[in-house]
N, CA, C, O and the ligand as a Tripos MOL2 file, in Angstrom:
@<TRIPOS>MOLECULE
protein
  281   279    71     0     0
PROTEIN
NO_CHARGES

@<TRIPOS>ATOM
      1 N         119.9980  109.2020  116.7470 N.3       1 MET1
      2 CA        120.8910  108.0200  116.1060 C.3       1 MET1
      3 C         121.4440  108.5580  114.6900 C.2       1 MET1
      4 O         122.6230  108.6280  114.3420 O.2       1 MET1
      5 N         120.3120  108.9140  113.9720 N.am      2 THR2
      6 CA        120.5700  109.3970  112.5960 C.3       2 THR2
      7 C         119.8580  110.7240  112.1590 C.2       2 THR2
      8 O         118.7820  110.9970  112.6910 O.2       2 THR2
      9 N         120.3140  111.4330  111.3660 N.am      3 ASP3
     10 CA        119.5340  112.4940  110.9150 C.3       3 ASP3
     11 C         118.9220  112.3120  109.4700 C.2       3 ASP3
     12 O         118.2760  113.1710  108.8690 O.2       3 ASP3
     13 N         119.2270  111.0770  109.0240 N.am      4 HIS4
     14 CA        118.7540  110.7230  107.7850 C.3       4 HIS4
     15 C         117.4010  110.1100  107.8130 C.2       4 HIS4
     16 O         117.2180  108.9630  108.2200 O.2       4 HIS4
     17 N         116.4500  110.8860  107.3740 N.am      5 LEU5
     18 CA        114.8510  110.2330  107.3640 C.3       5 LEU5
     19 C         114.7550  109.1080  106.2420 C.2       5 LEU5
     20 O         115.2220  109.1640  105.1050 O.2       5 LEU5
     21 N         114.0090  108.0320  106.8560 N.am      6 THR6
     22 CA        114.0110  107.1600  105.8540 C.3       6 THR6
     23 C         112.5710  106.7840  105.4870 C.2       6 THR6
     24 O         112.2960  106.0320  104.5520 O.2       6 THR6
     25 N         111.5830  107.4240  106.3760 N.am      7 HIS7
     26 CA        110.2420  107.5090  105.9960 C.3       7 HIS7
     27 C         109.5720  108.7370  106.6820 C.2       7 HIS7
     28 O         110.1500  109.4570  107.4950 O.2       7 HIS7
     29 N         108.3620  108.8850  106.2860 N.am      8 ILE8
     30 CA        107.5120  109.9170  107.0640 C.3       8 ILE8
     31 C         106.2950  109.3740  107.2180 C.2       8 ILE8
     32 O         105.8570  108.5710  106.3930 O.2       8 ILE8
     33 N         105.5690  109.7770  108.3610 N.am      9 TRP9
     34 CA        104.0980  109.2670  108.6770 C.3       9 TRP9
     35 C         103.2680  110.5840  108.2300 C.2       9 TRP9
     36 O         103.6440  111.7410  108.4170 O.2       9 TRP9
     37 N         102.1500  110.2100  107.6470 N.am     10 ARG10
     38 CA        101.1130  111.1700  107.2550 C.3      10 ARG10
     39 C          99.6710  110.7580  107.6070 C.2      10 ARG10
     40 O          99.2030  109.7410  107.0960 O.2      10 ARG10
     41 N          99.0570  111.3980  108.3340 N.am     11 PRO11
     42 CA         97.6820  111.1510  108.3370 C.3      11 PRO11
     43 C          96.6160  111.3540  107.1760 C.2      11 PRO11
     44 O          96.4200  112.5030  106.7800 O.2      11 PRO11
     45 N          96.0150  110.4420  106.6890 N.am     12 ILE12
     46 CA         95.0940  110.7020  105.5410 C.3      12 ILE12
     47 C          93.8920  109.8940  105.9720 C.2      12 ILE12
     48 O          93.9270  109.0110  106.8280 O.2      12 ILE12
     49 N          92.7970  110.2910  105.2800 N.am     13 PRO13
     50 CA         91.5360  109.6370  105.7780 C.3      13 PRO13
     51 C          91.5470  107.9920  105.5370 C.2      13 PRO13
     52 O          91.7730  107.4100  104.4760 O.2      13 PRO13
     53 N          91.2910  107.5180  106.6040 N.am     14 GLY14
     54 CA         91.5200  106.0140  106.8070 C.3      14 GLY14
     55 C          92.6510  105.4380  107.5160 C.2      14 GLY14
     56 O          92.7760  104.2270  107.7000 O.2      14 GLY14
     57 N          93.4470  106.2980  107.8970 N.am     15 GLY15
     58 CA         94.7800  105.8800  108.5520 C.3      15 GLY15
     59 C          95.9790  106.8310  108.3860 C.2      15 GLY15
     60 O          96.0010  107.7330  107.5480 O.2      15 GLY15
     61 N          96.9730  106.5580  109.2480 N.am     16 ARG16
     62 CA         98.2880  107.3030  109.1120 C.3      16 ARG16
     63 C          99.1020  106.2250  108.5960 C.2      16 ARG16
     64 O          99.2850  105.1450  109.1570 O.2      16 ARG16
     65 N          99.6360  106.6430  107.3430 N.am     17 HIS17
     66 CA        100.5680  105.8590  106.5070 C.3      17 HIS17
     67 C         101.8120  106.5090  106.4700 C.2      17 HIS17
     68 O         102.0670  107.7000  106.6520 O.2      17 HIS17
     69 N         102.6510  105.4380  106.1750 N.am     18 ALA18
     70 CA        104.2480  105.7600  106.0410 C.3      18 ALA18
     71 C         104.3600  106.0990  104.5650 C.2      18 ALA18
     72 O         103.6890  105.4860  103.7350 O.2      18 ALA18
     73 N         105.2500  107.1280  104.2110 N.am     19 PHE19
     74 CA        105.6630  107.2570  102.7800 C.3      19 PHE19
     75 C         107.2640  107.4690  102.7570 C.2      19 PHE19
     76 O         107.9160  107.6770  103.7800 O.2      19 PHE19
     77 N         107.7510  107.3980  101.6060 N.am     20 PRO20
     78 CA        109.1320  107.7420  101.4020 C.3      20 PRO20
     79 C         109.3550  109.0400  101.5620 C.2      20 PRO20
     80 O         108.4430  109.7520  101.1420 O.2      20 PRO20
     81 N         110.3400  109.6280  102.0680 N.am     21 PRO21
     82 CA        110.6600  111.1120  102.2330 C.3      21 PRO21
     83 C         110.5700  111.9360  100.8850 C.2      21 PRO21
     84 O         110.2780  113.1300  100.8330 O.2      21 PRO21
     85 N         110.8500  111.1620   99.8470 N.am     22 SER22
     86 CA        110.7760  111.8880   98.4910 C.3      22 SER22
     87 C         109.1870  112.1830   98.2620 C.2      22 SER22
     88 O         108.8890  113.0160   97.4060 O.2      22 SER22
     89 N         108.2790  111.6030   98.9120 N.am     23 ALA23
     90 CA        107.0620  111.8290   98.6900 C.3      23 ALA23
     91 C         106.5380  113.2470   98.8320 C.2      23 ALA23
     92 O         105.5860  113.6950   98.1930 O.2      23 ALA23
     93 N         107.3060  113.9580   99.7990 N.am     24 ILE24
     94 CA        106.8250  115.3420  100.2380 C.3      24 ILE24
     95 C         107.4530  116.2380   99.0210 C.2      24 ILE24
     96 O         107.0660  117.4040   98.9380 O.2      24 ILE24
     97 N         108.0960  115.9070   98.3810 N.am     25 ARG25
     98 CA        108.5230  116.7470   97.0070 C.3      25 ARG25
     99 C         107.9950  116.5050   95.9150 C.2      25 ARG25
    100 O         108.3460  117.1070   94.9000 O.2      25 ARG25
    101 N         106.9740  115.5020   95.9150 N.am     26 ILE26
    102 CA        106.2730  115.2190   94.7710 C.3      26 ILE26
    103 C         105.4450  116.5170   94.3020 C.2      26 ILE26
    104 O         104.9910  117.2500   95.1800 O.2      26 ILE26
    105 N         105.2530  116.7940   93.0760 N.am     27 ASN27
    106 CA        104.1680  117.7020   92.6630 C.3      27 ASN27
    107 C         102.8230  117.4890   93.3930 C.2      27 ASN27
    108 O         102.3490  116.3720   93.6010 O.2      27 ASN27
    109 N         102.2560  118.6410   93.7610 N.am     28 HIS28
    110 CA        100.9820  118.6690   94.3260 C.3      28 HIS28
    111 C          99.8570  117.9370   93.5330 C.2      28 HIS28
    112 O          98.9380  117.3240   94.0760 O.2      28 HIS28
    113 N         100.0080  118.0510   92.3610 N.am     29 ASP29
    114 CA         98.9540  117.5100   91.5010 C.3      29 ASP29
    115 C          99.0440  115.8090   91.2080 C.2      29 ASP29
    116 O          98.1240  115.1560   90.7170 O.2      29 ASP29
    117 N         100.2200  115.3260   91.5800 N.am     30 ASP30
    118 CA        100.6460  114.0850   91.4350 C.3      30 ASP30
    119 C         100.0450  113.1000   92.5430 C.2      30 ASP30
    120 O          99.3900  113.5040   93.5040 O.2      30 ASP30
    121 N         100.3480  111.7540   92.2910 N.am     31 GLN31
    122 CA         99.8690  111.0070   93.2080 C.3      31 GLN31
    123 C         101.3030  110.3400   94.2020 C.2      31 GLN31
    124 O         102.3680  110.0550   93.6550 O.2      31 GLN31
    125 N         101.1140  110.2080   95.4110 N.am     32 ALA32
    126 CA        102.1080  109.6750   96.0770 C.3      32 ALA32
    127 C         101.6390  108.2470   96.5500 C.2      32 ALA32
    128 O         100.4500  108.0350   96.7900 O.2      32 ALA32
    129 N         102.4690  107.4090   96.6600 N.am     33 GLU33
    130 CA        102.2530  105.9350   97.3550 C.3      33 GLU33
    131 C         102.9640  105.6660   98.5960 C.2      33 GLU33
    132 O         104.1370  105.9350   98.8530 O.2      33 GLU33
    133 N         102.0660  105.0810   99.3570 N.am     34 SER34
    134 CA        102.4670  104.8690  100.7310 C.3      34 SER34
    135 C         103.1420  103.3230  100.5810 C.2      34 SER34
    136 O         103.0510  102.5910   99.5960 O.2      34 SER34
    137 N         103.7920  103.0690  101.7540 N.am     35 TYR35
    138 CA        104.4370  101.8110  101.7130 C.3      35 TYR35
    139 C         103.4620  100.5820  101.5870 C.2      35 TYR35
    140 O         103.8120   99.5030  101.1100 O.2      35 TYR35
    141 N         102.1430  100.8700  102.0880 N.am     36 CYS36
    142 CA        101.2370   99.7250  101.9580 C.3      36 CYS36
    143 C         100.5470   99.6600  100.3660 C.2      36 CYS36
    144 O          99.6960   98.8500   99.9980 O.2      36 CYS36
    145 N         101.0860  100.6090   99.6510 N.am     37 GLY37
    146 CA        100.4500  100.7640   98.2300 C.3      37 GLY37
    147 C          99.3740  101.5710   97.9890 C.2      37 GLY37
    148 O          98.7270  101.5080   96.9440 O.2      37 GLY37
    149 N          99.1120  102.4100   98.9850 N.am     38 MET38
    150 CA         97.8920  103.4400   98.9110 C.3      38 MET38
    151 C          98.2610  104.5140   98.0710 C.2      38 MET38
    152 O          99.3390  105.0780   98.2600 O.2      38 MET38
    153 N          97.4500  104.8870   97.1080 N.am     39 GLN39
    154 CA         97.6420  106.1240   96.2000 C.3      39 GLN39
    155 C          96.9500  107.3130   96.7320 C.2      39 GLN39
    156 O          95.7230  107.3050   96.8270 O.2      39 GLN39
    157 N          97.7100  108.4200   97.1150 N.am     40 VAL40
    158 CA         97.1260  109.4990   97.6870 C.3      40 VAL40
    159 C          97.6470  110.6380   96.8580 C.2      40 VAL40
    160 O          98.7490  110.6210   96.3090 O.2      40 VAL40
    161 N          96.6960  111.7360   96.7960 N.am     41 ALA41
    162 CA         97.0620  112.8240   96.3410 C.3      41 ALA41
    163 C          98.2090  113.6810   97.0230 C.2      41 ALA41
    164 O          98.0500  113.9490   98.2140 O.2      41 ALA41
    165 N          99.3440  114.1340   96.3830 N.am     42 ALA42
    166 CA        100.3810  114.3880   97.3330 C.3      42 ALA42
    167 C         100.2110  115.7530   97.7510 C.2      42 ALA42
    168 O         101.1790  116.2550   98.3220 O.2      42 ALA42
    169 N          99.1500  116.4830   97.5810 N.am     43 ALA43
    170 CA         98.6830  117.7280   98.1850 C.3      43 ALA43
    171 C          98.3210  117.2260   99.6100 C.2      43 ALA43
    172 O          98.6380  117.9870  100.5250 O.2      43 ALA43
    173 N          97.7780  116.1990   99.8990 N.am     44 ARG44
    174 CA         97.2770  115.5910  101.0820 C.3      44 ARG44
    175 C          98.4350  115.4780  102.1870 C.2      44 ARG44
    176 O          98.2110  115.5830  103.3930 O.2      44 ARG44
    177 N          99.6200  115.2660  101.6610 N.am     45 LEU45
    178 CA        100.6870  115.1290  102.4950 C.3      45 LEU45
    179 C         101.0480  116.3870  103.2420 C.2      45 LEU45
    180 O         101.5260  116.4000  104.3770 O.2      45 LEU45
    181 N         100.7900  117.3860  102.5420 N.am     46 HIS46
    182 CA        101.0540  118.8180  103.2020 C.3      46 HIS46
    183 C         100.0380  119.3520  103.9930 C.2      46 HIS46
    184 O         100.2370  120.2270  104.8360 O.2      46 HIS46
    185 N          98.9790  118.8620  103.7540 N.am     47 ASP47
    186 CA         97.6230  119.4530  104.2920 C.3      47 ASP47
    187 C          97.0070  118.5750  105.4810 C.2      47 ASP47
    188 O          95.9390  117.9730  105.3610 O.2      47 ASP47
    189 N          97.8360  118.5640  106.7080 N.am     48 CYS48
    190 CA         97.1860  117.8710  107.7290 C.3      48 CYS48
    191 C          97.2160  118.6020  109.0900 C.2      48 CYS48
    192 O          98.0820  119.4150  109.4120 O.2      48 CYS48
    193 N          96.2570  118.2490  109.7870 N.am     49 THR49
    194 CA         96.1680  119.1910  111.0020 C.3      49 THR49
    195 C          96.6630  118.1270  112.3260 C.2      49 THR49
    196 O          96.8810  116.9260  112.1680 O.2      49 THR49
    197 N          96.7750  118.8200  113.5650 N.am     50 GLU50
    198 CA         96.9410  118.0230  114.6260 C.3      50 GLU50
    199 C          95.7490  117.0510  114.8510 C.2      50 GLU50
    200 O          95.9750  115.9140  115.2650 O.2      50 GLU50
    201 N          94.4480  117.4830  114.5790 N.am     51 LEU51
    202 CA         93.5240  116.6960  114.6840 C.3      51 LEU51
    203 C          93.4930  115.2950  113.8980 C.2      51 LEU51
    204 O          93.0320  114.2440  114.3430 O.2      51 LEU51
    205 N          93.9750  115.4600  112.8620 N.am     52 ASP52
    206 CA         93.9830  114.4000  111.8730 C.3      52 ASP52
    207 C          94.9720  113.1230  112.4230 C.2      52 ASP52
    208 O          94.7690  111.9150  112.2960 O.2      52 ASP52
    209 N          95.9470  113.7170  112.9820 N.am     53 TRP53
    210 CA         96.9620  112.8720  113.7840 C.3      53 TRP53
    211 C          96.3350  112.0820  114.9240 C.2      53 TRP53
    212 O          96.7000  110.9370  115.1900 O.2      53 TRP53
    213 N          95.3590  112.7420  115.6040 N.am     54 ILE54
    214 CA         94.7420  112.0860  116.7590 C.3      54 ILE54
    215 C          93.6530  111.1790  116.0560 C.2      54 ILE54
    216 O          93.5450  110.0290  116.4800 O.2      54 ILE54
    217 N          92.9470  111.5380  115.1580 N.am     55 LEU55
    218 CA         91.9210  110.5820  114.7860 C.3      55 LEU55
    219 C          92.1740  109.4600  113.8270 C.2      55 LEU55
    220 O          91.4710  108.4540  113.7320 O.2      55 LEU55
    221 N          93.2140  109.7220  113.1470 N.am     56 GLU56
    222 CA         93.5370  108.5800  112.2210 C.3      56 GLU56
    223 C          94.4020  107.4380  112.9290 C.2      56 GLU56
    224 O          95.4440  107.7210  113.5190 O.2      56 GLU56
    225 N          93.8940  106.0820  112.8340 N.am     57 PRO57
    226 CA         94.7720  105.0020  113.4540 C.3      57 PRO57
    227 C          96.0260  104.6310  112.5750 C.2      57 PRO57
    228 O          95.9370  104.5480  111.3500 O.2      57 PRO57
    229 N          97.2030  104.4110  113.2640 N.am     58 THR58
    230 CA         98.2300  103.9800  112.3430 C.3      58 THR58
    231 C          97.9980  102.6510  111.5490 C.2      58 THR58
    232 O          97.6250  101.6180  112.1050 O.2      58 THR58
    233 N          98.2630  102.7610  110.1150 N.am     59 CYS59
    234 CA         98.2090  101.7240  109.3460 C.3      59 CYS59
    235 C          99.2650  100.4400  109.6290 C.2      59 CYS59
    236 O         100.4880  100.4750  109.4940 O.2      59 CYS59
    237 N          98.5880   99.5000  109.9840 N.am     60 THR60
    238 CA         99.4860   98.1460  110.5600 C.3      60 THR60
    239 C         100.3840   97.6360  109.3860 C.2      60 THR60
    240 O         101.5200   97.1980  109.5650 O.2      60 THR60
    241 N          99.6940   97.7450  108.0210 N.am     61 ILE61
    242 CA        100.6210   97.2280  107.0600 C.3      61 ILE61
    243 C         101.9590   98.1490  106.7760 C.2      61 ILE61
    244 O         103.0720   97.6300  106.6820 O.2      61 ILE61
    245 N         101.7710   99.3570  106.6660 N.am     62 CYS62
    246 CA        102.8630  100.2140  106.8020 C.3      62 CYS62
    247 C         103.9000   99.9240  107.8580 C.2      62 CYS62
    248 O         105.1060   99.8590  107.6220 O.2      62 CYS62
    249 N         103.2920   99.7390  109.1460 N.am     63 TRP63
    250 CA        104.1270   99.5720  110.3890 C.3      63 TRP63
    251 C         104.9350   98.2970  110.2310 C.2      63 TRP63
    252 O         106.1040   98.2570  110.6130 O.2      63 TRP63
    253 N         104.2540   97.1210  109.6020 N.am     64 LYS64
    254 CA        104.7790   95.8860  109.7170 C.3      64 LYS64
    255 C         106.1260   95.9120  108.4830 C.2      64 LYS64
    256 O         107.1690   95.2710  108.6140 O.2      64 LYS64
    257 N         105.8210   96.7300  107.4060 N.am     65 ILE65
    258 CA        106.8180   96.7960  106.3760 C.3      65 ILE65
    259 C         108.0210   97.5420  106.8090 C.2      65 ILE65
    260 O         109.1790   97.2110  106.5550 O.2      65 ILE65
    261 N         107.6220   98.6380  107.5260 N.am     66 LEU66
    262 CA        108.8300   99.2930  108.0860 C.3      66 LEU66
    263 C         109.5820   98.5580  109.1360 C.2      66 LEU66
    264 O         110.8090   98.6500  109.1960 O.2      66 LEU66
    265 N         108.9020   97.8410  109.9570 N.am     67 LYS67
    266 CA        109.5720   96.8960  111.0260 C.3      67 LYS67
    267 C         110.3840   95.8870  110.2800 C.2      67 LYS67
    268 O         111.5730   95.7900  110.5850 O.2      67 LYS67
    269 N         109.9270   95.1770  109.4080 N.am     68 SER68
    270 CA        110.6920   94.3370  108.8010 C.3      68 SER68
    271 C         111.9310   94.6680  107.8170 C.2      68 SER68
    272 O         112.7070   93.8370  107.3450 O.2      68 SER68
    273 N         111.9440   96.0370  107.6170 N.am     69 ASP69
    274 CA        113.0350   96.6880  106.8330 C.3      69 ASP69
    275 C         114.3150   96.6450  107.6060 C.2      69 ASP69
    276 O         115.3880   96.4210  107.0470 O.2      69 ASP69
    277 N         114.2040   96.8580  108.8870 N.am     70 ARG70
    278 CA        115.5160   97.0710  109.6680 C.3      70 ARG70
    279 C         116.1730   95.7750  109.9330 C.2      70 ARG70
    280 O         117.2380   95.7370  110.5480 O.2      70 ARG70
    281 ZN         99.6360  102.1720  105.1900 Zn       71 ZN71
@<TRIPOS>BOND
     1     1     2 1
     2     2     3 1
     3     3     4 2
     4     3     5 am
     5     5     6 1
     6     6     7 1
     7     7     8 2
     8     7     9 am
     9     9    10 1
    10    10    11 1
    11    11    12 2
    12    11    13 am
    13    13    14 1
    14    14    15 1
    15    15    16 2
    16    15    17 am
    17    17    18 1
    18    18    19 1
    19    19    20 2
    20    19    21 am
    21    21    22 1
    22    22    23 1
    23    23    24 2
    24    23    25 am
    25    25    26 1
    26    26    27 1
    27    27    28 2
    28    27    29 am
    29    29    30 1
    30    30    31 1
    31    31    32 2
    32    31    33 am
    33    33    34 1
    34    34    35 1
    35    35    36 2
    36    35    37 am
    37    37    38 1
    38    38    39 1
    39    39    40 2
    40    39    41 am
    41    41    42 1
    42    42    43 1
    43    43    44 2
    44    43    45 am
    45    45    46 1
    46    46    47 1
    47    47    48 2
    48    47    49 am
    49    49    50 1
    50    50    51 1
    51    51    52 2
    52    51    53 am
    53    53    54 1
    54    54    55 1
    55    55    56 2
    56    55    57 am
    57    57    58 1
    58    58    59 1
    59    59    60 2
    60    59    61 am
    61    61    62 1
    62    62    63 1
    63    63    64 2
    64    63    65 am
    65    65    66 1
    66    66    67 1
    67    67    68 2
    68    67    69 am
    69    69    70 1
    70    70    71 1
    71    71    72 2
    72    71    73 am
    73    73    74 1
    74    74    75 1
    75    75    76 2
    76    75    77 am
    77    77    78 1
    78    78    79 1
    79    79    80 2
    80    79    81 am
    81    81    82 1
    82    82    83 1
    83    83    84 2
    84    83    85 am
    85    85    86 1
    86    86    87 1
    87    87    88 2
    88    87    89 am
    89    89    90 1
    90    90    91 1
    91    91    92 2
    92    91    93 am
    93    93    94 1
    94    94    95 1
    95    95    96 2
    96    95    97 am
    97    97    98 1
    98    98    99 1
    99    99   100 2
   100    99   101 am
   101   101   102 1
   102   102   103 1
   103   103   104 2
   104   103   105 am
   105   105   106 1
   106   106   107 1
   107   107   108 2
   108   107   109 am
   109   109   110 1
   110   110   111 1
   111   111   112 2
   112   111   113 am
   113   113   114 1
   114   114   115 1
   115   115   116 2
   116   115   117 am
   117   117   118 1
   118   118   119 1
   119   119   120 2
   120   119   121 am
   121   121   122 1
   122   122   123 1
   123   123   124 2
   124   123   125 am
   125   125   126 1
   126   126   127 1
   127   127   128 2
   128   127   129 am
   129   129   130 1
   130   130   131 1
   131   131   132 2
   132   131   133 am
   133   133   134 1
   134   134   135 1
   135   135   136 2
   136   135   137 am
   137   137   138 1
   138   138   139 1
   139   139   140 2
   140   139   141 am
   141   141   142 1
   142   142   143 1
   143   143   144 2
   144   143   145 am
   145   145   146 1
   146   146   147 1
   147   147   148 2
   148   147   149 am
   149   149   150 1
   150   150   151 1
   151   151   152 2
   152   151   153 am
   153   153   154 1
   154   154   155 1
   155   155   156 2
   156   155   157 am
   157   157   158 1
   158   158   159 1
   159   159   160 2
   160   159   161 am
   161   161   162 1
   162   162   163 1
   163   163   164 2
   164   163   165 am
   165   165   166 1
   166   166   167 1
   167   167   168 2
   168   167   169 am
   169   169   170 1
   170   170   171 1
   171   171   172 2
   172   171   173 am
   173   173   174 1
   174   174   175 1
   175   175   176 2
   176   175   177 am
   177   177   178 1
   178   178   179 1
   179   179   180 2
   180   179   181 am
   181   181   182 1
   182   182   183 1
   183   183   184 2
   184   183   185 am
   185   185   186 1
   186   186   187 1
   187   187   188 2
   188   187   189 am
   189   189   190 1
   190   190   191 1
   191   191   192 2
   192   191   193 am
   193   193   194 1
   194   194   195 1
   195   195   196 2
   196   195   197 am
   197   197   198 1
   198   198   199 1
   199   199   200 2
   200   199   201 am
   201   201   202 1
   202   202   203 1
   203   203   204 2
   204   203   205 am
   205   205   206 1
   206   206   207 1
   207   207   208 2
   208   207   209 am
   209   209   210 1
   210   210   211 1
   211   211   212 2
   212   211   213 am
   213   213   214 1
   214   214   215 1
   215   215   216 2
   216   215   217 am
   217   217   218 1
   218   218   219 1
   219   219   220 2
   220   219   221 am
   221   221   222 1
   222   222   223 1
   223   223   224 2
   224   223   225 am
   225   225   226 1
   226   226   227 1
   227   227   228 2
   228   227   229 am
   229   229   230 1
   230   230   231 1
   231   231   232 2
   232   231   233 am
   233   233   234 1
   234   234   235 1
   235   235   236 2
   236   235   237 am
   237   237   238 1
   238   238   239 1
   239   239   240 2
   240   239   241 am
   241   241   242 1
   242   242   243 1
   243   243   244 2
   244   243   245 am
   245   245   246 1
   246   246   247 1
   247   247   248 2
   248   247   249 am
   249   249   250 1
   250   250   251 1
   251   251   252 2
   252   251   253 am
   253   253   254 1
   254   254   255 1
   255   255   256 2
   256   255   257 am
   257   257   258 1
   258   258   259 1
   259   259   260 2
   260   259   261 am
   261   261   262 1
   262   262   263 1
   263   263   264 2
   264   263   265 am
   265   265   266 1
   266   266   267 1
   267   267   268 2
   268   267   269 am
   269   269   270 1
   270   270   271 1
   271   271   272 2
   272   271   273 am
   273   273   274 1
   274   274   275 1
   275   275   276 2
   276   275   277 am
   277   277   278 1
   278   278   279 1
   279   279   280 2
@<TRIPOS>SUBSTRUCTURE
     1 MET1         2 RESIDUE 1 A MET
     2 THR2         6 RESIDUE 1 A THR
     3 ASP3        10 RESIDUE 1 A ASP
     4 HIS4        14 RESIDUE 1 A HIS
     5 LEU5        18 RESIDUE 1 A LEU
     6 THR6        22 RESIDUE 1 A THR
     7 HIS7        26 RESIDUE 1 A HIS
     8 ILE8        30 RESIDUE 1 A ILE
     9 TRP9        34 RESIDUE 1 A TRP
    10 ARG10       38 RESIDUE 1 A ARG
    11 PRO11       42 RESIDUE 1 A PRO
    12 ILE12       46 RESIDUE 1 A ILE
    13 PRO13       50 RESIDUE 1 A PRO
    14 GLY14       54 RESIDUE 1 A GLY
    15 GLY15       58 RESIDUE 1 A GLY
    16 ARG16       62 RESIDUE 1 A ARG
    17 HIS17       66 RESIDUE 1 A HIS
    18 ALA18       70 RESIDUE 1 A ALA
    19 PHE19       74 RESIDUE 1 A PHE
    20 PRO20       78 RESIDUE 1 A PRO
    21 PRO21       82 RESIDUE 1 A PRO
    22 SER22       86 RESIDUE 1 A SER
    23 ALA23       90 RESIDUE 1 A ALA
    24 ILE24       94 RESIDUE 1 A ILE
    25 ARG25       98 RESIDUE 1 A ARG
    26 ILE26      102 RESIDUE 1 A ILE
    27 ASN27      106 RESIDUE 1 A ASN
    28 HIS28      110 RESIDUE 1 A HIS
    29 ASP29      114 RESIDUE 1 A ASP
    30 ASP30      118 RESIDUE 1 A ASP
    31 GLN31      122 RESIDUE 1 A GLN
    32 ALA32      126 RESIDUE 1 A ALA
    33 GLU33      130 RESIDUE 1 A GLU
    34 SER34      134 RESIDUE 1 A SER
    35 TYR35      138 RESIDUE 1 A TYR
    36 CYS36      142 RESIDUE 1 A CYS
    37 GLY37      146 RESIDUE 1 A GLY
    38 MET38      150 RESIDUE 1 A MET
    39 GLN39      154 RESIDUE 1 A GLN
    40 VAL40      158 RESIDUE 1 A VAL
    41 ALA41      162 RESIDUE 1 A ALA
    42 ALA42      166 RESIDUE 1 A ALA
    43 ALA43      170 RESIDUE 1 A ALA
    44 ARG44      174 RESIDUE 1 A ARG
    45 LEU45      178 RESIDUE 1 A LEU
    46 HIS46      182 RESIDUE 1 A HIS
    47 ASP47      186 RESIDUE 1 A ASP
    48 CYS48      190 RESIDUE 1 A CYS
    49 THR49      194 RESIDUE 1 A THR
    50 GLU50      198 RESIDUE 1 A GLU
    51 LEU51      202 RESIDUE 1 A LEU
    52 ASP52      206 RESIDUE 1 A ASP
    53 TRP53      210 RESIDUE 1 A TRP
    54 ILE54      214 RESIDUE 1 A ILE
    55 LEU55      218 RESIDUE 1 A LEU
    56 GLU56      222 RESIDUE 1 A GLU
    57 PRO57      226 RESIDUE 1 A PRO
    58 THR58      230 RESIDUE 1 A THR
    59 CYS59      234 RESIDUE 1 A CYS
    60 THR60      238 RESIDUE 1 A THR
    61 ILE61      242 RESIDUE 1 A ILE
    62 CYS62      246 RESIDUE 1 A CYS
    63 TRP63      250 RESIDUE 1 A TRP
    64 LYS64      254 RESIDUE 1 A LYS
    65 ILE65      258 RESIDUE 1 A ILE
    66 LEU66      262 RESIDUE 1 A LEU
    67 LYS67      266 RESIDUE 1 A LYS
    68 SER68      270 RESIDUE 1 A SER
    69 ASP69      274 RESIDUE 1 A ASP
    70 ARG70      278 RESIDUE 1 A ARG
    71 ZN71       281 GROUP 0 **** ****
């Protein structure tokens, strides 16, 4: 439908959260903020494995925010 990314999902300890696409361009030493307001080291957004995706549950707060956004 669209080739324009509106958000990205990243698994971090505690859950899979949604971030604005700009979050992956943040300096690795800085903090990125998920849609639900969680502060995460930007380096974490680049450093995830297949296993992280399987183990971490999707954050329901991020999910609801993105759903109500459309
Ligand atoms: Zn979240």
